[in-house]
C-alpha positions in Angstrom: 10.7 11.6 -3.3 8.7 8.3 -3.9 9.5 4.5 -3.2 8.7 1.7 -5.3 5.3 -0.3 -4.7 4.2 -3.9 -5.8 0.7 -4.4 -5.3 -0.1 -8.1 -6.2 -3.6 -9.6 -6.6 -3.6 -13.2 -6.0 -3.1 -14.2 -10.0 -1.5 -10.9 -11.0 0.1 -7.6 -10.1 -2.2 -5.0 -9.5 -0.1 -2.0 -9.1 3.9 -1.8 -9.6 5.3 1.9 -9.7 6.3 4.4 -7.9 4.2 6.6 -5.2 4.6 8.9 -2.5 2.3 7.2 0.3 0.5 4.1 1.3 -2.4 3.8 3.9 -3.1 0.0 4.6 -5.8 -1.6 7.2 -4.1 -3.7 9.7 -5.1 -5.4 13.0 -4.1 -2.1 14.6 -6.1 0.4 12.6 -4.8 2.3 9.5 -1.0 1.9 9.3 0.9 5.0 6.7 3.8 4.6 4.9 5.9 7.7 3.4 8.9 8.3 1.2 12.3 7.2 3.4 10.4 4.9 5.7 11.9 2.0 7.8 11.3 -1.8 6.7 8.4 -3.2 8.3 6.0 -6.2 8.3 2.5 -6.0 9.1 -0.6 -8.3 8.6 -3.1 -6.4 6.4 -7.1 -7.2 7.1 -10.0 -6.5 4.9 -10.3 -3.0 4.0 -9.4 0.0 1.8 -5.7 0.3 0.6 -4.8 4.0 -0.8 -1.7 5.1 -2.1 -0.9 8.5 -4.1 1.2 8.0 -7.3 4.3 10.1 -7.6 2.1 12.0 -10.3 0.0 13.1 -7.5 -3.0 10.7 -8.5 -4.6 9.0 -5.5 -6.1 5.2 -5.9 -7.8 3.1 -3.4 -8.6 -0.7 -3.6 -10.0 -3.1 -1.8 -7.9 -5.4 0.0 -8.9 -9.0 1.8 -5.9 -10.4 4.4 -2.5 -10.3 3.6 1.0 -9.4 4.6 3.2 -6.1 4.0 
């Protein structure tokens, strides 16, 4: 199973597609999201965002402050 992920850069979409897991840096540490997750809102702090695509690839991106 997978869920839809939209990662937005300041001026354009960075990634739009399906993924099976997501890890984002937050004020309270790393926050993981998996398929079947509940809705959530959290602040993102500078760090590394990681996600696994539905095809099995693992990707990483540097992120600045933001919201999820």
